[in-house]
Steps between C-alpha positions, in 0.01 A plus 500: 500500500634322192554126521832371376500218250674171566635253247342157478546182300172322440483145369173380351397146411263524204211256449406532134377145436179489302502875439535690175708775659865482406773540761574851368136605549500368858824686574342821370204443737740459792688816401168687489424379855842625615430843350156496667668482844730792402796278419754538223629200302870513417572151362313186393668162465330181383664209681329230295294203609619318809376190678382538859696335780177442691190445287173619654284440192555180299382678185761775543849356552688800358436849370674802346681731741531876446718734705422873508719764662298797624506797731202597711395629840528280808134397501488416126609133526208412727259683269648328195471152655137571591416622148673204331336250734181564303676443164468138383803533272739544795554176692746634762664832585828552688623853574829579668690820572814551295 
């Protein structure tokens, strides 16, 4: 039985302070993780750096946001969140169905 793909919009908060990786390199890493869970990236949009409404870390009061539109199977978002939880470059991940 073939699984049908769903469309998702994923928003990532990137933590690149003190790292040599550029934002473009981190985005490529995230896209590779999406492909690893059998997802397909259709659009990438850099939303720029934004300040947080509620600061949890005094050393990180704002960070760059990136929004990626993708299509993947129904279980892919949970797999993607779990894989990116181990990546220190990704501060937060929000995935919603489009």
